[in-house]
C-alpha positions as CSV (number, residue, x, y, z in Angstrom):
1,M,33.8,8.3,-65.2
2,L,30.3,6.8,-65.4
3,L,28.3,7.5,-62.2
4,N,24.7,7.1,-61.4
5,P,23.5,10.7,-61.1
6,D,22.1,9.9,-57.7
7,S,25.5,8.7,-56.4
8,K,27.7,11.1,-54.5
9,T,31.1,11.1,-52.9
10,I,30.8,11.4,-49.1
11,R,32.9,11.4,-46.0
12,L,31.9,8.2,-44.3
13,Q,30.7,8.3,-40.7
14,R,29.7,5.8,-38.0
15,T,26.2,5.7,-39.4
16,H,27.6,4.1,-42.6
17,A,29.0,1.1,-40.7
18,L,26.3,-1.3,-42.1
19,A,26.8,-0.1,-45.6
20,C,30.6,-0.5,-45.3
21,L,30.1,-4.0,-43.9
22,K,27.8,-4.9,-46.9
23,L,30.3,-3.5,-49.4
24,D,33.2,-5.2,-47.6
25,A,31.4,-8.6,-47.9
26,L,30.8,-8.0,-51.6
27,S,34.1,-6.6,-52.7
28,L,36.6,-7.8,-50.1
29,H,35.2,-11.1,-49.0
30,G,34.4,-10.0,-45.5
31,L,37.8,-8.5,-44.6
32,W,36.5,-6.6,-41.5
33,T,33.9,-7.3,-38.9
34,S,31.1,-5.0,-37.9
35,D,33.0,-4.1,-34.7
36,H,36.1,-3.2,-36.8
37,W,33.9,-0.9,-39.1
38,E,32.4,0.7,-36.0
39,R,35.8,1.5,-34.7
40,E,37.2,2.7,-38.0
41,L,34.3,5.1,-38.6
42,S,34.2,6.4,-35.1
43,D,37.9,7.4,-35.0
44,P,38.3,11.1,-36.0
45,Q,41.9,10.3,-37.1
46,R,40.6,8.0,-39.8
47,I,39.7,9.2,-43.3
48,C,37.0,7.2,-45.0
49,I,35.5,8.2,-48.3
50,G,32.6,6.6,-50.1
51,I,30.4,6.8,-53.1
52,A,26.8,6.2,-52.2
53,A,24.0,4.9,-54.4
54,S,21.6,5.5,-51.6
55,A,21.5,6.1,-47.8
56,D,22.4,2.5,-47.0
57,T,24.2,1.4,-50.2
58,L,27.8,2.2,-51.1
59,L,29.3,1.6,-54.5
60,A,32.9,2.3,-53.5
61,M,34.9,3.1,-50.4
62,A,38.5,3.9,-49.3
63,C,39.8,4.4,-45.8
64,G,43.1,5.2,-44.3
65,W,44.8,7.1,-41.4
66,V,47.5,9.6,-41.3
67,V,50.4,8.9,-38.9
68,L,52.8,11.8,-38.8
69,D,53.4,12.5,-42.6
70,E,52.3,9.1,-43.9
71,L,48.9,7.9,-45.1
72,Q,48.3,4.2,-44.3
73,I,45.6,3.1,-46.7
74,T,43.7,0.3,-44.9
75,V,41.0,-0.6,-47.4
76,L,39.7,0.2,-50.9
77,G,36.7,-1.6,-52.3
78,V,34.3,-1.3,-55.2
79,E,31.0,-3.1,-55.7
80,P,31.9,-5.8,-58.2
81,E,29.1,-4.9,-60.7
82,H,30.4,-1.3,-60.7
83,R,34.1,-1.9,-61.3
84,R,36.0,-0.3,-64.1
85,R,33.8,2.8,-64.1
86,G,36.2,5.2,-62.2
87,L,34.7,4.7,-58.8
88,G,37.9,3.3,-57.2
89,R,39.9,6.1,-58.8
90,A,37.4,8.7,-57.4
91,V,37.5,7.5,-53.8
92,L,41.3,7.0,-53.9
93,K,41.9,10.4,-55.3
94,R,39.7,12.0,-52.6
95,L,41.4,10.0,-49.9
96,L,44.8,11.1,-51.1
97,L,43.7,14.8,-51.3
98,D,42.1,14.7,-47.8
99,A,45.2,13.0,-46.4
100,S,47.5,15.6,-48.0
101,S,45.4,18.3,-46.4
102,A,45.9,16.5,-43.1
103,G,49.7,16.6,-43.5
104,A,50.5,13.3,-45.3
105,R,53.4,13.4,-47.8
106,H,53.7,9.7,-48.4
107,A,51.1,6.9,-48.8
108,I,51.5,3.1,-48.2
109,L,49.3,0.2,-48.8
110,D,49.2,-3.6,-49.2
111,V,47.7,-5.2,-52.3
112,A,47.3,-8.8,-53.2
113,E,49.9,-9.8,-55.8
114,D,47.2,-11.3,-58.1
115,N,44.8,-8.3,-57.8
116,H,45.7,-6.9,-61.2
117,G,42.8,-4.4,-61.3
118,A,43.9,-2.8,-58.1
119,R,47.6,-2.8,-59.0
120,T,46.7,-1.1,-62.3
121,L,44.8,1.6,-60.4
122,Y,47.6,2.2,-57.9
123,S,50.2,2.3,-60.7
124,A,48.2,5.0,-62.4
125,F,48.5,7.1,-59.3
126,G,52.3,6.5,-59.2
127,F,52.4,3.8,-56.4
128,Q,55.5,1.6,-56.7
129,T,56.2,-1.8,-55.1
130,V,58.7,-1.5,-52.3
131,G,58.3,-4.9,-50.6
132,R,56.4,-8.1,-50.1
133,R,54.6,-9.8,-47.3
134,D,54.7,-13.6,-47.9
135,R,51.4,-15.4,-47.2
136,Y,49.8,-12.2,-45.8
137,Y,46.2,-13.0,-46.7
138,R,44.0,-15.6,-45.2
139,D,44.1,-17.6,-48.4
140,G,47.9,-17.7,-48.3
141,K,48.4,-15.2,-51.1
142,D,51.3,-12.7,-50.9
143,A,50.8,-9.0,-50.5
144,L,52.9,-6.4,-52.3
145,I,53.7,-3.3,-50.2
146,Q,53.3,-0.2,-52.4
147,S,54.3,3.3,-51.6
148,L,53.6,6.8,-53.1
149,E,55.5,10.1,-52.7
150,M,52.3,12.1,-52.7
151,Q,53.5,15.7,-53.4
152,R,55.8,14.8,-56.3
153,E,53.2,12.5,-58.0
154,M,50.3,14.8,-57.3
155,K,52.1,17.7,-59.0
156,L,53.4,15.8,-61.9
157,N,50.7,13.4,-62.9
158,S,48.3,15.7,-64.8
159,A,46.5,12.7,-66.3
160,L,44.8,12.3,-62.9
161,S,43.6,15.9,-63.0
162,W,45.1,16.7,-59.5
């Protein structure tokens, strides 16, 4: 994984809302508003992980929340110029590990059917498509529902260095 030596994986807090909003605009086309980010980062039940280039700039982020034994992954974004360098993998791995420590045994997410980079990443972790949401996104594109049995995959997938 190629990382800027000054970059670091961090647990995102409310003070990172503006950095999240900026990365959201770059990588997710403005999926969430500033109010949404404030709520996401203020809720102690949410797990948000980032890789920071500086105090106010994120290169990657992943968020989710654990409900009973399931991690619902709500967002994963990587700064477009830093894609394919292992940053998405790093934040997703940390999110899964932190969620597992919080009691999650399964993970679920939605991914755009045409987002081949994200689908490849999720497949490498063992996610499998279990459903579809027709016209789920604002642009009318479909979402695939993907699921992961975390304990089994985390023990068996040595390629991910769990």
